VOPAGU-2260 file (C-alpha; in pm, 1 decimal, decimal comma):
REM VOPAGU-2260
SITE   aa  ch    i         X         Y         Z
SITE  MET   A    0   12101,6    9402,7    6637,6
SITE  LEU   A    1   12372,9    9168,2    6517,2
SITE  SER   A    2   12594,4    9240,5    6214,9
SITE  LEU   A    3   12787,8    8967,1    6034,5
SITE  VAL   A    4   13114,3    9058,8    5859,8
SITE  GLY   A    5   13412,0    8871,0    5715,2
SITE  GLY   A    6   13389,2    8556,6    5502,7
SITE  GLY   A    7   13333,5    8184,3    5514,3
SITE  GLY   A    8   12973,1    8144,8    5624,9
SITE  LYS   A    9   12791,9    8476,3    5688,0
SITE  THR   A   10   12481,8    8386,2    5487,0
SITE  CYS   A   11   12449,3    8044,2    5647,8
SITE  ALA   A   12   12497,7    8196,0    5993,0
SITE  LEU   A   13   12231,4    8457,5    5917,6
SITE  GLY   A   14   11976,8    8187,8    5834,7
SITE  LEU   A   15   12060,5    7973,9    6137,7
SITE  LEU   A   16   12045,6    8269,8    6375,7
SITE  ALA   A   17   11715,7    8391,2    6236,6
SITE  GLY   A   18   11558,4    8049,8    6273,8
SITE  GLU   A   19   11682,0    8003,5    6628,8
SITE  LEU   A   20   11572,4    8349,5    6742,5
SITE  ALA   A   21   11230,8    8309,8    6582,1
SITE  SER   A   22   11181,6    7968,3    6743,6
SITE  GLY   A   23   11200,6    8142,5    7080,6
SITE  GLY   A   24   10911,0    8367,7    6987,3
SITE  GLY   A   25   11111,9    8672,0    6881,5
SITE  ARG   A   26   11020,5    8900,1    6594,1
SITE  VAL   A   27   11320,2    8869,8    6361,1
SITE  MET   A   28   11417,3    9083,0    6063,1
SITE  VAL   A   29   11708,3    8991,4    5834,4
SITE  THR   A   30   11868,3    9222,7    5582,8
SITE  THR   A   31   12194,5    9329,2    5424,0
SITE  THR   A   32   12383,0    9652,9    5371,6
SITE  THR   A   33   12560,3    9511,0    5067,2
SITE  ALA   A   34   12475,1    9299,2    4764,1
SITE  MET   A   35   12339,3    8957,6    4854,4
SITE  TYR   A   36   12179,3    8685,5    4646,4
SITE  GLN   A   37   11804,4    8739,5    4646,4
SITE  ARG   A   38   11736,1    8367,1    4671,8
SITE  ASP   A   39   11942,3    8343,6    4993,1
SITE  LEU   A   40   11764,0    8633,5    5159,4
SITE  ALA   A   41   11418,8    8516,2    5048,1
SITE  ALA   A   42   11493,9    8165,3    5178,0
SITE  VAL   A   43   11505,2    8302,6    5533,4
SITE  GLY   A   44   11166,2    8474,5    5520,0
SITE  PRO   A   45   10922,2    8667,0    5297,0
SITE  LEU   A   46   11123,9    8938,5    5124,1
SITE  ALA   A   47   11002,9    9299,3    5123,3
SITE  MET   A   48   11173,7    9531,7    4874,7
SITE  ASN   A   49   11095,4    9899,9    4851,2
SITE  ALA   A   50   11290,3   10221,9    4811,9
SITE  ALA   A   51   11048,8   10410,8    5038,0
SITE  ASP   A   52   11123,9   10352,0    5404,6
SITE  MET   A   53   10763,3   10400,3    5519,3
SITE  VAL   A   54   10628,4   10148,5    5267,9
SITE  LEU   A   55   10904,1    9902,4    5352,9
SITE  ALA   A   56   10830,4    9936,1    5723,6
SITE  ALA   A   57   10459,2    9867,1    5665,8
SITE  GLU   A   58   10536,4    9550,3    5467,8
SITE  LEU   A   59   10778,1    9428,0    5733,6
SITE  ARG   A   60   10529,8    9499,4    6012,9
SITE  GLU   A   61   10267,5    9289,2    5833,7
SITE  THR   A   62   10504,0    8993,2    5790,5
SITE  LEU   A   63   10630,3    9011,4    6147,2
SITE  GLY   A   64   10272,7    9029,9    6270,9
SITE  LYS   A   65   10213,4    8687,0    6119,1
SITE  GLY   A   66   10496,0    8539,4    6326,0
SITE  LEU   A   67   10727,3    8500,5    6028,5
SITE  VAL   A   68   11089,4    8605,9    5987,6
SITE  ALA   A   69   11088,9    8914,9    5765,1
SITE  ALA   A   70   11359,2    8983,1    5507,0
SITE  ALA   A   71   11426,0    9331,0    5369,4
SITE  ALA   A   72   11617,9    9491,9    5083,0
SITE  ARG   A   73   11605,4    9812,0    4879,9
SITE  ALA   A   74   11556,6    9665,9    4529,6
SITE  SER   A   75   11656,8    9391,8    4289,2
SITE  GLY   A   76   12010,5    9429,7    4161,8
SITE  ALA   A   77   12238,6    9267,9    3907,6
SITE  ASP   A   78   12329,1    8898,5    3878,7
SITE  GLY   A   79   12040,4    8777,4    4093,0
SITE  LYS   A   80   12137,9    8992,0    4389,3
SITE  VAL   A   81   11951,7    9255,4    4587,1
SITE  VAL   A   82   12054,8    9609,3    4668,5
SITE  GLY   A   83   12092,8    9625,0    5043,9
SITE  LEU   A   84   11954,6    9882,8    5283,2
SITE  PRO   A   85   12167,2   10179,4    5390,9
SITE  PRO   A   86   12283,8   10147,2    5751,6
SITE  ALA   A   87   12083,2   10459,0    5845,5
SITE  THR   A   88   11762,3   10296,6    5717,8
SITE  ILE   A   89   11825,1    9986,0    5927,1
SITE  ASP   A   90   11887,6   10208,5    6229,7
SITE  ARG   A   91   11550,7   10380,7    6173,2
SITE  LEU   A   92   11366,6   10049,4    6136,7
SITE  TRP   A   93   11528,6    9931,5    6459,7
SITE  ALA   A   94   11432,6   10253,8    6638,1
SITE  ASP   A   95   11072,1   10203,9    6524,5
SITE  GLY   A   96   11060,7    9881,2    6725,9
SITE  LEU   A   97   10948,8    9663,4    6435,3
SITE  ALA   A   98   11154,9    9365,6    6547,6
SITE  ASP   A   99   11305,1    9220,6    6862,6
SITE  TYR   A  100   11611,6    9108,9    6665,8
SITE  VAL   A  101   11773,6    9236,1    6348,5
SITE  VAL   A  102   12043,0    9026,6    6178,5
SITE  VAL   A  103   12247,1    9206,4    5912,0
SITE  GLU   A  104   12494,4    9079,3    5654,2
SITE  ALA   A  105   12721,7    9382,4    5655,2
SITE  ASP   A  106   12985,6    9311,1    5391,3
SITE  GLY   A  107   13070,9    9071,7    5109,7
SITE  SER   A  108   13347,9    8819,5    5050,5
SITE  ARG   A  109   13259,6    8668,9    4710,6
SITE  GLY   A  110   13218,6    8332,7    4878,1
SITE  MET   A  111   13575,9    8321,1    5008,5
SITE  SER   A  112   13673,8    8213,8    5358,3
SITE  LEU   A  113   13909,7    8502,6    5436,5
SITE  LYS   A  114   13916,5    8868,4    5339,0
SITE  ALA   A  115   14044,4    9217,2    5404,8
SITE  PHE   A  116   13795,7    9495,6    5464,1
SITE  GLY   A  117   13783,1    9741,7    5175,0
SITE  PRO   A  118   13798,8   10119,8    5220,5
SITE  TYR   A  119   13422,7   10148,2    5276,9
SITE  GLU   A  120   13374,2    9818,6    5460,2
SITE  PRO   A  121   13213,0    9690,5    5659,4
SITE  GLN   A  122   12881,3    9875,1    5640,2
SITE  VAL   A  123   12770,3    9817,7    5999,1
SITE  PRO   A  124   12458,2   10002,7    6122,2
SITE  GLY   A  125   12526,9   10235,3    6411,8
SITE  ALA   A  126   12267,6   10068,3    6636,5
SITE  THR   A  127   12442,2    9730,9    6611,5
SITE  THR   A  128   12498,7    9575,4    6952,8
SITE  THR   A  129   12707,7    9273,8    6847,6
SITE  ILE   A  130   12945,0    9233,0    6553,3
SITE  VAL   A  131   13038,5    8881,2    6445,2
SITE  THR   A  132   13342,9    8850,6    6222,0
SITE  VAL   A  133   13337,0    8518,7    6036,2
SITE  ALA   A  134   13628,2    8327,6    5883,0
SITE  GLY   A  135   13661,3    7981,3    5733,3
SITE  LEU   A  136   13936,5    7764,2    5878,5
SITE  ASP   A  137   13988,9    7607,7    5536,9
SITE  ALA   A  138   14177,3    7925,5    5434,2
SITE  ILE   A  139   14472,2    7805,7    5642,8
SITE  GLY   A  140   14723,0    7636,5    5413,7
SITE  LYS   A  141   14597,4    7812,8    5100,6
SITE  PRO   A  142   14805,7    8071,2    4911,3
SITE  LEU   A  143   14737,7    8438,1    4975,1
SITE  THR   A  144   14600,2    8501,0    4626,8
SITE  ALA   A  145   14277,2    8631,3    4477,3
SITE  GLN   A  146   14167,4    8272,4    4413,3
SITE  TYR   A  147   14134,5    8202,1    4785,3
SITE  VAL   A  148   14132,6    8535,8    4969,2
SITE  HIS   A  149   13906,0    8832,1    4895,7
SITE  ARG   A  150   14125,7    9140,7    4843,3
SITE  ALA   A  151   14440,0    8934,0    4881,7
SITE  ASP   A  152   14670,3    9216,4    4768,5
SITE  LEU   A  153   14518,8    9456,2    5020,9
SITE  LEU   A  154   14552,8    9202,0    5299,6
SITE  ALA   A  155   14916,4    9135,8    5210,0
SITE  ALA   A  156   14987,8    9508,6    5221,7
SITE  MET   A  157   14807,3    9549,5    5554,5
SITE  LEU   A  158   15006,8    9269,5    5714,8
SITE  GLY   A  159   15336,4    9358,5    5546,4
SITE  VAL   A  160   15381,2    9018,7    5379,6
SITE  PRO   A  161   15441,6    8925,4    5016,5
SITE  GLY   A  162   15143,4    8821,7    4808,7
SITE  GLY   A  163   15111,8    8453,5    4725,6
SITE  ILE   A  164   15265,4    8321,1    5044,9
SITE  THR   A  165   15090,0    8045,0    5234,3
SITE  VAL   A  166   14821,1    8148,2    5480,8
SITE  THR   A  167   14971,2    8004,6    5796,6
SITE  LEU   A  168   14787,7    7982,6    6125,2
SITE  GLY   A  169   14982,7    8288,7    6238,2
SITE  LEU   A  170   14884,3    8490,3    5931,4
SITE  PHE   A  171   14522,3    8381,3    5972,7
SITE  VAL   A  172   14528,1    8501,7    6334,0
SITE  ASP   A  173   14693,9    8828,8    6233,6
SITE  THR   A  174   14417,9    8886,3    5977,2
SITE  LEU   A  175   14149,2    8843,2    6240,2
SITE  ARG   A  176   14336,2    9066,2    6483,9
SITE  GLU   A  177   14349,3    9339,7    6220,4
SITE  GLN   A  178   13976,3    9300,5    6155,4
SITE  ILE   A  179   13902,3    9322,6    6527,7
SITE  ARG   A  180   14122,1    9632,6    6558,2
SITE  GLN   A  181   13931,9    9802,4    6275,8
SITE  LEU   A  182   13596,1    9703,6    6422,4
SITE  ARG   A  183   13682,2    9829,0    6770,4
SITE  GLU   A  184   13810,7   10152,9    6622,1
SITE  GLY   A  185   13499,6   10209,2    6409,7
SITE  TRP   A  186   13237,5   10076,4    6652,0
SITE  PRO   A  187   13373,7   10114,1    7004,6
SITE  ALA   A  188   13193,0    9948,1    7294,5
SITE  ARG   A  189   13026,3    9692,9    7065,3
SITE  ARG   A  190   13048,2    9326,3    7157,0
SITE  ILE   A  191   13275,5    9150,2    6906,9
SITE  ILE   A  192   13257,2    8775,9    6846,1
SITE  VAL   A  193   13479,2    8572,5    6615,2
SITE  LEU   A  194   13304,7    8281,5    6441,4
SITE  LEU   A  195   13553,0    8025,9    6309,6
SITE  ASN   A  196   13356,5    7815,8    6062,2
SITE  LYS   A  197   13435,7    7489,8    5881,4
SITE  ALA   A  198   13561,3    7297,3    6183,3
SITE  ASP   A  199   13402,5    7000,5    6010,5
SITE  ASP   A  200   13609,7    6721,6    6168,5
SITE  GLY   A  201   13842,3    6655,2    6460,7
SITE  ALA   A  202   14139,2    6818,4    6291,1
SITE  GLY   A  203   13933,8    7127,5    6211,1
SITE  GLU   A  204   13810,3    7150,9    6568,9
SITE  ALA   A  205   14165,8    7128,0    6702,6
SITE  LEU   A  206   14279,2    7396,0    6458,7
SITE  GLY   A  207   13990,3    7620,3    6560,6
SITE  LYS   A  208   14074,4    7581,5    6928,6
SITE  GLN   A  209   14434,3    7679,5    6857,0
SITE  VAL   A  210   14321,6    7993,4    6672,0
SITE  ALA   A  211   14082,1    8074,3    6958,3
SITE  ARG   A  212   14363,7    8047,7    7213,4
SITE  GLU   A  213   14582,5    8280,8    7007,5
SITE  LEU   A  214   14306,9    8541,1    6968,1
SITE  LEU   A  215   14193,5    8531,3    7328,6
SITE  GLY   A  216   14550,2    8556,0    7450,2
SITE  GLY   A  217   14543,4    8912,4    7319,8
SITE  THR   A  218   14254,1    9016,5    7545,0
SITE  HIS   A  219   14462,2    9098,7    7854,5
SITE  ASP   A  220   14803,6    9245,5    7923,8
SITE  ALA   A  221   15084,3    9071,4    8109,5
SITE  ASP   A  222   14934,7    9172,1    8446,2
SITE  GLY   A  223   14593,1    9029,5    8359,4
SITE  ALA   A  224   14422,9    9363,8    8308,3
SITE  SER   A  225   14187,4    9411,5    8014,0
SITE  LEU   A  226   14347,2    9595,8    7725,4
SITE  PRO   A  227   14188,6    9926,6    7624,8
SITE  GLY   A  228   13983,8   10009,3    7318,2
SITE  GLU   A  229   14097,0    9881,6    6982,7
SITE  LEU   A  230   14383,7    9681,1    7138,8
SITE  ARG   A  231   14142,0    9434,9    7296,8
SITE  GLY   A  232   14083,4    9094,9    7146,5
SITE  PRO   A  233   13738,2    8946,3    7085,1
SITE  ASP   A  234   13483,2    8906,0    7361,2
SITE  ALA   A  235   13441,3    8542,5    7261,2
SITE  VAL   A  236   13534,8    8295,7    6989,2
SITE  ILE   A  237   13296,4    8034,4    6848,8
SITE  VAL   A  238   13452,5    7729,6    6681,3
SITE  ALA   A  239   13180,9    7590,4    6458,3
SITE  SER   A  240   13074,0    7373,5    6173,9
SITE  LEU   A  241   12772,5    7554,2    6033,9
SITE  ARG   A  242   12723,9    7261,8    5798,5
SITE  ARG   A  243   12695,9    7014,2    6087,3
SITE  GLY   A  244   12538,5    7255,6    6333,3
SITE  THR   A  245   12808,5    7216,3    6599,8
SITE  PHE   A  246   12941,1    7501,3    6813,6
SITE  ALA   A  247   13195,9    7545,1    7092,3
SITE  ARG   A  248   13230,7    7881,4    7268,3
SITE  PHE   A  249   13556,1    8011,0    7414,9
SITE  SER   A  250   13631,2    8329,5    7606,8
SITE  ALA   A  251   13918,1    8471,1    7808,5
SITE  GLU   A  252   13745,6    8326,2    8117,5
SITE  GLY   A  253   13742,4    7976,1    7970,2
SITE  ARG   A  254   13516,0    7754,6    7762,4
């Protein structure tokens, strides 16, 4: 089970992952624990919506039995969005063995490339094995305001910086480090991947590599030993252009 959090490409990543996993013959379910546009979820696979877990499971089993990616939500919501499934429901569906892979969009960012987690975010199911925190590289150079950063005031307070300042590479890295710290604290022992999206040209790729080096430099202490618990950096960083379908993977052990 893989949960996508952060901003700057979660929905696109969900669709790409589902397609790739299904092409290998896996039974794939996609869902969300938050509000998500119904059209985006339904574009990935036939959408089952039901408030009763048993009925929902039966509908998903039928779709998956046909070799299709199955999408799931609780009900239709406001503004063309769906009401997502509670994390506990997703855990039960996973335990039932309906799917080989479950891909979850586990928080919202209002379409922005960078964000701070709110008090009740992210909503990651307990059975999640990998958490991917997504950020758009195009946030670097933008002002730290509500126009460009989701919960900009909260992020400024978390990092101890004034609102409205420019999102430098250092501030961008600090934001991701804080997200990773929160994720490791809330979901220890999970694999955590950073997906840096919008490396759409050579300059973007170079910027992504620089961010990856900074993040992975925080994986070990000065003696080369792995840092404990929530102090550890990500297990890997992916520098990507989801639009172009290009990906480069980096880890503390090298590319």
